[in-house]
MOPAC internal coordinates of N, CA, C and O (Angstrom, degrees):
PM7 1SCF
backbone

  N    0.0000 0     0.00 0     0.00 0    0    0    0
  C    1.3664 1     0.00 0     0.00 0    1    0    0
  C    1.5931 1   110.92 1     0.00 0    2    1    0
  O    1.2310 1   121.29 1   -37.41 1    3    2    1
  N    1.2929 1   115.13 1   142.59 1    3    2    1
  C    1.4646 1   118.18 1  -175.97 1    5    3    2
  C    1.5654 1   114.71 1   -61.28 1    6    5    3
  O    1.2310 1   121.48 1   150.21 1    7    6    5
  N    1.3805 1   114.78 1   -29.79 1    7    6    5
  C    1.4376 1   117.96 1  -175.26 1    9    7    6
  C    1.5290 1   112.65 1   -62.23 1   10    9    7
  O    1.2310 1   120.53 1   158.24 1   11   10    9
  N    1.3399 1   116.60 1   -21.76 1   11   10    9
  C    1.4603 1   118.84 1  -179.19 1   13   11   10
  C    1.4545 1   111.60 1   -76.47 1   14   13   11
  O    1.2310 1   119.13 1   168.02 1   15   14   13
  N    1.3687 1   119.27 1   -11.98 1   15   14   13
  C    1.4927 1   123.46 1   177.48 1   17   15   14
  C    1.5111 1   111.85 1   -81.23 1   18   17   15
  O    1.2310 1   117.45 1   160.55 1   19   18   17
  N    1.2092 1   122.46 1   -19.45 1   19   18   17
  C    1.5201 1   123.98 1  -170.27 1   21   19   18
  C    1.4630 1   114.12 1  -105.59 1   22   21   19
  O    1.2310 1   120.94 1   -39.84 1   23   22   21
  N    1.3184 1   115.80 1   140.16 1   23   22   21
  C    1.4354 1   121.61 1  -177.14 1   25   23   22
  C    1.5705 1   105.59 1   -82.07 1   26   25   23
  O    1.2310 1   122.45 1   -33.22 1   27   26   25
  N    1.2753 1   112.90 1   146.78 1   27   26   25
  C    1.4687 1   123.27 1   177.79 1   29   27   26
  C    1.5880 1   107.44 1   -75.99 1   30   29   27
  O    1.2310 1   124.79 1   -42.22 1   31   30   29
  N    1.2747 1   108.41 1   137.78 1   31   30   29
  C    1.5790 1   114.65 1  -178.93 1   33   31   30
  C    1.5282 1   108.86 1   -65.16 1   34   33   31
  O    1.2310 1   119.61 1   -34.36 1   35   34   33
  N    1.2590 1   118.35 1   145.64 1   35   34   33
  C    1.4883 1   124.45 1  -179.20 1   37   35   34
  C    1.5006 1   110.90 1   -57.93 1   38   37   35
  O    1.2310 1   122.05 1   140.18 1   39   38   37
  N    1.4093 1   113.68 1   -39.82 1   39   38   37
  C    1.4618 1   118.26 1  -177.55 1   41   39   38
  C    1.5551 1   106.23 1  -131.48 1   42   41   39
  O    1.2310 1   118.58 1   -40.37 1   43   42   41
  N    1.2070 1   120.31 1   139.63 1   43   42   41
  C    1.5081 1   122.53 1   174.29 1   45   43   42
  C    1.5485 1   112.01 1   -61.80 1   46   45   43
  O    1.2310 1   120.57 1   -40.57 1   47   46   45
  N    1.2616 1   116.52 1   139.43 1   47   46   45
  C    1.5066 1   119.45 1   178.87 1   49   47   46
  C    1.5510 1   104.76 1   -94.03 1   50   49   47
  O    1.2310 1   122.26 1   -39.66 1   51   50   49
  N    1.3828 1   113.27 1   140.34 1   51   50   49
  C    1.3984 1   120.00 1  -175.28 1   53   51   50
  C    1.5558 1   112.38 1   -87.39 1   54   53   51
  O    1.2310 1   122.23 1   174.28 1   55   54   53
  N    1.3442 1   113.34 1    -5.72 1   55   54   53
  C    1.4819 1   121.64 1  -179.52 1   57   55   54
  C    1.4865 1   111.62 1   -67.02 1   58   57   55
  O    1.2310 1   118.88 1   -41.60 1   59   58   57
  N    1.3564 1   119.73 1   138.40 1   59   58   57
  C    1.4737 1   123.85 1   174.83 1   61   59   58
  C    1.5294 1   103.07 1   -96.84 1   62   61   59
  O    1.2310 1   121.50 1   -67.66 1   63   62   61
  N    1.2856 1   114.73 1   112.34 1   63   62   61
  C    1.4383 1   124.04 1  -179.29 1   65   63   62
  C    1.4834 1   111.21 1   -81.68 1   66   65   63
  O    1.2310 1   121.42 1   -33.53 1   67   66   65
  N    1.3409 1   114.88 1   146.47 1   67   66   65
  C    1.4536 1   123.42 1  -178.84 1   69   67   66
  C    1.5482 1   111.03 1  -129.71 1   70   69   67
  O    1.2310 1   120.72 1   -10.70 1   71   70   69
  N    1.2444 1   116.23 1   169.30 1   71   70   69
  C    1.4807 1   122.44 1  -177.94 1   73   71   70
  C    1.5437 1   101.37 1   -68.12 1   74   73   71
  O    1.2310 1   120.61 1   -44.84 1   75   74   73
  N    1.3366 1   116.43 1   135.16 1   75   74   73
  C    1.4127 1   123.43 1  -179.79 1   77   75   74
  C    1.5135 1   116.35 1   101.03 1   78   77   75
  O    1.2310 1   121.78 1   160.84 1   79   78   77
  N    1.3923 1   114.20 1   -19.16 1   79   78   77
  C    1.4899 1   120.79 1   178.14 1   81   79   78
  C    1.5006 1   108.06 1   -68.30 1   82   81   79
  O    1.2310 1   120.16 1   -29.72 1   83   82   81
  N    1.3615 1   117.31 1   150.28 1   83   82   81
  C    1.4483 1   124.50 1   176.69 1   85   83   82
  C    1.5089 1   108.35 1  -108.32 1   86   85   83
  O    1.2310 1   122.02 1   -52.67 1   87   86   85
  N    1.3146 1   113.73 1   127.33 1   87   86   85
  C    1.5347 1   118.29 1  -177.44 1   89   87   86
  C    1.4848 1   112.04 1  -127.97 1   90   89   87
  O    1.2310 1   119.67 1   -13.12 1   91   90   89
  N    1.3056 1   118.23 1   166.88 1   91   90   89
  C    1.4045 1   124.35 1   175.73 1   93   91   90
  C    1.5307 1   113.15 1  -106.08 1   94   93   91
  O    1.2310 1   118.24 1   -43.46 1   95   94   93
  N    1.3903 1   120.96 1   136.54 1   95   94   93
  C    1.4534 1   123.77 1   177.65 1   97   95   94
  C    1.5276 1   102.85 1  -126.39 1   98   97   95
  O    1.2310 1   121.91 1   -25.89 1   99   98   97
  N    1.3438 1   113.95 1   154.11 1   99   98   97
  C    1.4834 1   121.54 1  -179.34 1  101   99   98
  C    1.4857 1   104.46 1  -125.94 1  102  101   99
  O    1.2310 1   118.82 1   -57.06 1  103  102  101
  N    1.2999 1   119.85 1   122.94 1  103  102  101
  C    1.5175 1   121.16 1  -179.25 1  105  103  102
  C    1.5715 1   110.38 1   -90.83 1  106  105  103
  O    1.2310 1   121.25 1   -26.58 1  107  106  105
  N    1.3412 1   115.22 1   153.42 1  107  106  105
  C    1.4168 1   119.29 1   163.33 1  109  107  106
  C    1.5193 1   110.47 1   -67.27 1  110  109  107
  O    1.2310 1   117.28 1   -14.95 1  111  110  109
  N    1.2657 1   122.78 1   165.05 1  111  110  109
  C    1.5167 1   120.17 1   176.46 1  113  111  110
  C    1.4415 1   112.23 1   -61.44 1  114  113  111
  O    1.2310 1   119.72 1   -51.44 1  115  114  113
  N    1.3163 1   118.14 1   128.56 1  115  114  113
  C    1.4281 1   125.29 1   176.95 1  117  115  114
  C    1.5114 1   113.62 1  -132.61 1  118  117  115
  O    1.2310 1   121.45 1   -15.42 1  119  118  117
  N    1.3803 1   114.83 1   164.58 1  119  118  117
  C    1.4210 1   117.50 1   176.75 1  121  119  118
  C    1.5893 1   113.20 1    99.60 1  122  121  119
  O    1.2310 1   121.53 1    -8.73 1  123  122  121
  N    1.3026 1   114.67 1   171.27 1  123  122  121
  C    1.5082 1   123.61 1   179.39 1  125  123  122
  C    1.5286 1   108.43 1   -62.82 1  126  125  123
  O    1.2310 1   120.78 1   134.82 1  127  126  125
  N    1.2302 1   116.11 1   -45.18 1  127  126  125
  C    1.5193 1   122.10 1   177.81 1  129  127  126
  C    1.5266 1    99.46 1  -113.32 1  130  129  127
  O    1.2310 1   120.54 1   -82.37 1  131  130  129
  N    1.3698 1   116.57 1    97.63 1  131  130  129
  C    1.4115 1   119.83 1  -169.09 1  133  131  130
  C    1.4626 1   114.10 1   -59.04 1  134  133  131
  O    1.2310 1   120.97 1   -46.25 1  135  134  133
  N    1.3863 1   115.74 1   133.75 1  135  134  133
  C    1.3868 1   119.72 1   175.72 1  137  135  134
  C    1.5772 1   104.54 1  -146.27 1  138  137  135
  O    1.2310 1   121.39 1   -31.78 1  139  138  137
  N    1.3536 1   114.94 1   148.22 1  139  138  137
  C    1.4756 1   123.18 1   172.06 1  141  139  138
  C    1.5286 1   109.47 1   -89.71 1  142  141  139
  O    1.2310 1   122.30 1   -26.97 1  143  142  141
  N    1.3292 1   113.19 1   153.03 1  143  142  141
  C    1.5250 1   116.63 1   176.70 1  145  143  142
  C    1.4997 1   107.27 1  -132.89 1  146  145  143
  O    1.2310 1   123.51 1   -30.52 1  147  146  145
  N    1.3200 1   110.87 1   149.48 1  147  146  145
  C    1.4696 1   118.76 1   170.54 1  149  147  146
  C    1.5445 1   103.84 1  -107.83 1  150  149  147
  O    1.2310 1   122.06 1   -56.35 1  151  150  149
  N    1.3842 1   113.65 1   123.65 1  151  150  149
  C    1.4743 1   119.54 1  -175.83 1  153  151  150
  C    1.5075 1   110.07 1  -110.48 1  154  153  151
  O    1.2310 1   118.74 1   -43.25 1  155  154  153
  N    1.2926 1   120.00 1   136.75 1  155  154  153
  C    1.4086 1   125.25 1   164.81 1  157  155  154
  C    1.5103 1   106.46 1   -96.69 1  158  157  155
  O    1.2310 1   120.33 1   -55.75 1  159  158  157
  N    1.3661 1   116.98 1   124.25 1  159  158  157
  C    1.4592 1   120.89 1  -174.19 1  161  159  158
  C    1.4967 1   109.06 1  -130.05 1  162  161  159
  O    1.2310 1   120.55 1   -42.59 1  163  162  161
  N    1.4151 1   116.56 1   137.41 1  163  162  161
  C    1.4442 1   123.16 1   173.53 1  165  163  162
  C    1.5329 1   104.53 1   -95.19 1  166  165  163
  O    1.2310 1   122.64 1   -54.56 1  167  166  165
  N    1.3369 1   112.54 1   125.44 1  167  166  165
  C    1.4864 1   117.12 1  -178.30 1  169  167  166
  C    1.5958 1   107.99 1   -72.89 1  170  169  167
  O    1.2310 1   121.83 1   -51.66 1  171  170  169
  N    1.3517 1   114.10 1   128.34 1  171  170  169
  C    1.4959 1   119.72 1  -175.42 1  173  171  170
  C    1.5264 1   109.67 1  -109.22 1  174  173  171
  O    1.2310 1   119.45 1   155.35 1  175  174  173
  N    1.3429 1   118.65 1   -24.65 1  175  174  173
  C    1.4753 1   120.32 1   175.91 1  177  175  174
  C    1.4916 1   110.75 1  -162.35 1  178  177  175
  O    1.2310 1   122.86 1   -26.30 1  179  178  177
  N    1.3939 1   112.12 1   153.70 1  179  178  177
  C    1.5138 1   117.72 1   178.99 1  181  179  178
  C    1.5361 1   103.97 1  -132.11 1  182  181  179
  O    1.2310 1   120.59 1   -49.45 1  183  182  181
  N    1.2608 1   116.48 1   130.55 1  183  182  181
  C    1.4779 1   122.87 1   176.23 1  185  183  182
  C    1.5603 1   109.83 1  -139.13 1  186  185  183
  O    1.2310 1   122.06 1   -64.44 1  187  186  185
  N    1.3143 1   113.66 1   115.56 1  187  186  185
  C    1.4805 1   120.62 1   176.06 1  189  187  186
  C    1.5702 1   112.61 1    46.19 1  190  189  187
  O    1.2310 1   121.98 1  -130.62 1  191  190  189
  N    1.3478 1   113.82 1    49.38 1  191  190  189
  C    1.4315 1   117.59 1   175.97 1  193  191  190
  C    1.5550 1   114.57 1    81.63 1  194  193  191
  O    1.2310 1   121.12 1   175.99 1  195  194  193
  N    1.2691 1   115.46 1    -4.01 1  195  194  193
  C    1.5000 1   118.16 1   175.70 1  197  195  194
  C    1.5191 1   110.52 1  -105.11 1  198  197  195
  O    1.2310 1   121.25 1   -51.19 1  199  198  197
  N    1.3550 1   115.22 1   128.81 1  199  198  197
  C    1.4510 1   121.19 1  -175.47 1  201  199  198
  C    1.4736 1   110.70 1  -103.50 1  202  201  199
  O    1.2310 1   120.04 1   -30.62 1  203  202  201
  N    1.3538 1   117.54 1   149.38 1  203  202  201
  C    1.4662 1   120.54 1   169.06 1  205  203  202
  C    1.5522 1   105.37 1  -129.06 1  206  205  203
  O    1.2310 1   122.90 1   -30.40 1  207  206  205
  N    1.3073 1   112.05 1   149.60 1  207  206  205
  C    1.4643 1   116.09 1  -178.67 1  209  207  206
  C    1.4884 1   113.76 1  -155.36 1  210  209  207
  O    1.2310 1   120.33 1   -10.57 1  211  210  209
  N    1.2931 1   116.98 1   169.43 1  211  210  209
  C    1.4536 1   124.67 1   179.24 1  213  211  210
  C    1.5437 1   109.52 1  -107.96 1  214  213  211
  O    1.2310 1   120.37 1   -47.97 1  215  214  213
  N    1.3173 1   116.90 1   132.03 1  215  214  213
  C    1.4261 1   121.13 1  -177.39 1  217  215  214
  C    1.5655 1   109.64 1   -76.50 1  218  217  215
  O    1.2310 1   121.73 1   -55.96 1  219  218  217
  N    1.3659 1   114.30 1   124.04 1  219  218  217
  C    1.4381 1   117.95 1  -176.51 1  221  219  218
  C    1.5721 1   109.77 1  -111.99 1  222  221  219
  O    1.2310 1   118.34 1   171.12 1  223  222  221
  N    1.3454 1   120.76 1    -8.88 1  223  222  221
  C    1.3797 1   126.71 1   176.82 1  225  223  222
  C    1.5308 1   110.96 1  -156.05 1  226  225  223
  O    1.2310 1   120.24 1   -40.43 1  227  226  225
  N    1.3148 1   117.14 1   139.57 1  227  226  225
  C    1.4584 1   123.56 1   179.45 1  229  227  226
  C    1.5322 1   107.61 1  -128.22 1  230  229  227
  O    1.2310 1   120.30 1   -55.45 1  231  230  229
  N    1.2954 1   117.03 1   124.55 1  231  230  229
  C    1.4734 1   121.66 1   176.22 1  233  231  230
  C    1.5288 1   110.43 1  -128.51 1  234  233  231
  O    1.2310 1   120.45 1   -71.62 1  235  234  233
  N    1.3864 1   116.74 1   108.38 1  235  234  233
  C    1.4356 1   118.25 1   179.08 1  237  235  234
  C    1.5282 1   109.53 1   -68.09 1  238  237  235
  O    1.2310 1   121.16 1   -38.35 1  239  238  237
  N    1.3717 1   115.38 1   141.65 1  239  238  237
  C    1.4237 1   119.40 1   177.01 1  241  239  238
  C    1.5960 1   108.60 1  -113.94 1  242  241  239
  O    1.2310 1   120.32 1   -33.38 1  243  242  241
  N    1.2691 1   116.99 1   146.62 1  243  242  241
  C    1.4209 1   119.32 1  -178.23 1  245  243  242
  C    1.5453 1   114.36 1    80.73 1  246  245  243
  O    1.2310 1   119.12 1    70.47 1  247  246  245
  N    1.3548 1   119.29 1  -109.53 1  247  246  245
  C    1.3737 1   121.96 1   178.73 1  249  247  246
  C    1.5325 1   115.90 1   -61.02 1  250  249  247
  O    1.2310 1   121.21 1   -55.21 1  251  250  249
  N    1.3520 1   115.29 1   124.79 1  251  250  249
  C    1.4567 1   115.89 1   177.94 1  253  251  250
  C    1.4782 1   108.42 1  -109.28 1  254  253  251
  O    1.2310 1   119.04 1   -14.60 1  255  254  253
  N    1.2186 1   119.43 1   165.40 1  255  254  253
  C    1.4686 1   125.14 1   173.27 1  257  255  254
  C    1.5083 1   111.65 1    79.94 1  258  257  255
  O    1.2310 1   119.83 1  -162.38 1  259  258  257
  N    1.3384 1   117.92 1    17.62 1  259  258  257
  C    1.4958 1   119.39 1   178.20 1  261  259  258
  C    1.5149 1   107.04 1   -75.62 1  262  261  259
  O    1.2310 1   122.53 1   -29.97 1  263  262  261
  N    1.3017 1   112.76 1   150.03 1  263  262  261
  C    1.5031 1   119.09 1  -173.66 1  265  263  262
  C    1.5482 1   111.91 1  -103.31 1  266  265  263
  O    1.2310 1   121.39 1   166.18 1  267  266  265
  N    1.2865 1   114.94 1   -13.82 1  267  266  265
  C    1.5167 1   119.99 1  -179.80 1  269  267  266
  C    1.5227 1   111.50 1  -116.66 1  270  269  267
  O    1.2310 1   121.32 1   -98.21 1  271  270  269
  N    1.2548 1   115.07 1    81.79 1  271  270  269
  C    1.4797 1   120.60 1   179.15 1  273  271  270
  C    1.5303 1   109.83 1   -65.98 1  274  273  271
  O    1.2310 1   119.17 1   -50.03 1  275  274  273
  N    1.3111 1   119.20 1   129.97 1  275  274  273
  C    1.4397 1   124.44 1  -179.10 1  277  275  274
  C    1.4970 1   111.36 1   -77.61 1  278  277  275
  O    1.2310 1   118.80 1   153.55 1  279  278  277
  N    1.3408 1   119.90 1   -26.45 1  279  278  277
  C    1.4386 1   125.78 1   178.76 1  281  279  278
  C    1.4736 1   114.86 1  -120.59 1  282  281  279
  O    1.2310 1   118.92 1   -29.29 1  283  282  281
  N    1.2316 1   119.66 1   150.71 1  283  282  281
  C    1.5173 1   122.31 1   178.23 1  285  283  282
  C    1.4470 1   111.05 1  -139.95 1  286  285  283
  O    1.2310 1   121.50 1   -26.41 1  287  286  285
  N    1.3801 1   114.73 1   153.59 1  287  286  285
  C    1.4298 1   122.98 1   177.83 1  289  287  286
  C    1.5129 1   106.38 1   -62.23 1  290  289  287
  O    1.2310 1   119.74 1   -46.28 1  291  290  289
  N    1.3194 1   118.10 1   133.72 1  291  290  289
  C    1.4185 1   125.40 1  -177.70 1  293  291  290
  C    1.5382 1   115.78 1    95.21 1  294  293  291
  O    1.2310 1   120.69 1   169.05 1  295  294  293
  N    1.3079 1   116.29 1   -10.95 1  295  294  293
  C    1.4768 1   125.10 1   178.45 1  297  295  294
  C    1.5796 1   104.55 1   -72.13 1  298  297  295
  O    1.2310 1   123.33 1   -18.56 1  299  298  297
  N    1.3272 1   111.23 1   161.44 1  299  298  297
  C    1.4752 1   119.93 1   177.04 1  301  299  298
  C    1.5644 1   112.21 1  -116.50 1  302  301  299
  O    1.2310 1   123.49 1   -35.90 1  303  302  301
  N    1.3489 1   110.92 1   144.10 1  303  302  301
  C    1.4843 1   115.63 1   177.62 1  305  303  302
  C    1.5019 1   107.94 1  -135.78 1  306  305  303
  O    1.2310 1   120.67 1   -19.32 1  307  306  305
  N    1.3362 1   116.32 1   160.68 1  307  306  305
  C    1.4610 1   125.10 1   172.88 1  309  307  306
  C    1.4953 1   108.68 1  -118.43 1  310  309  307
  O    1.2310 1   120.52 1   -39.39 1  311  310  309
  N    1.3578 1   116.62 1   140.61 1  311  310  309
  C    1.4760 1   119.96 1  -178.30 1  313  311  310
  C    1.5120 1   108.72 1  -157.26 1  314  313  311
  O    1.2310 1   120.62 1    -8.54 1  315  314  313
  N    1.3462 1   116.42 1   171.46 1  315  314  313
  C    1.4399 1   122.96 1   173.65 1  317  315  314
  C    1.4913 1   113.24 1  -105.98 1  318  317  315
  O    1.2310 1   120.29 1   -11.26 1  319  318  317
  N    1.2602 1   117.04 1   168.74 1  319  318  317
  C    1.5076 1   125.68 1   178.30 1  321  319  318
  C    1.5422 1   108.74 1   -54.73 1  322  321  319
  O    1.2310 1   121.20 1   140.61 1  323  322  321
  N    1.3756 1   115.31 1   -39.39 1  323  322  321
  C    1.4875 1   118.74 1  -172.84 1  325  323  322
  C    1.5702 1   108.74 1   -70.63 1  326  325  323
  O    1.2310 1   119.38 1   164.99 1  327  326  325
  N    1.2707 1   118.78 1   -15.01 1  327  326  325
  C    1.4256 1   121.46 1   178.39 1  329  327  326
  C    1.4923 1   114.48 1   -82.78 1  330  329  327
  O    1.2310 1   120.21 1   164.25 1  331  330  329
  N    1.3665 1   117.20 1   -15.75 1  331  330  329
  C    1.5152 1   122.10 1  -173.06 1  333  331  330
  C    1.5133 1   107.63 1   -73.18 1  334  333  331
  O    1.2310 1   120.68 1   -58.72 1  335  334  333
  N    1.3142 1   116.30 1   121.28 1  335  334  333
  C    1.5051 1   123.82 1  -178.67 1  337  335  334
  C    1.5115 1   108.46 1   -87.95 1  338  337  335
  O    1.2310 1   118.37 1   155.07 1  339  338  337
  N    1.2988 1   120.70 1   -24.93 1  339  338  337
  C    1.5018 1   121.47 1  -176.01 1  341  339  338
  C    1.4919 1   110.65 1   170.90 1  342  341  339
  O    1.2310 1   121.32 1     6.12 1  343  342  341
  N    1.3795 1   115.07 1  -173.88 1  343  342  341
  C    1.3945 1   122.35 1   179.04 1  345  343  342
  C    1.5168 1   107.71 1   -96.96 1  346  345  343
  O    1.2310 1   121.12 1   -41.78 1  347  346  345
  N    1.3380 1   115.47 1   138.22 1  347  346  345
  C    1.4759 1   122.73 1   178.45 1  349  347  346
  C    1.5382 1   108.66 1   -94.18 1  350  349  347
  O    1.2310 1   120.50 1   -33.33 1  351  350  349
  N    1.3077 1   116.66 1   146.67 1  351  350  349
  C    1.4360 1   121.08 1   173.92 1  353  351  350
  C    1.4347 1   116.57 1   -71.00 1  354  353  351
  O    1.2310 1   120.10 1   180.00 1  355  354  353

């Protein structure tokens, strides 16, 4: 499940997120050559506290110059409110 890929935010956000909001997620290191990613995601649906969204921006953290990106713009992810790191521009 996608939720296992994302770090929990250090502090819970008090914002009530809605479909169409853009948020930031931070992944645990993933891939053959592990790298973390900061994802900007547009929320597309919310069901019983589980969010789904479309990736609108991918920023690798740490290792640069990798050739096999684990995430791509246009991809979809599922996550919980506790995984949301902040609001994306």
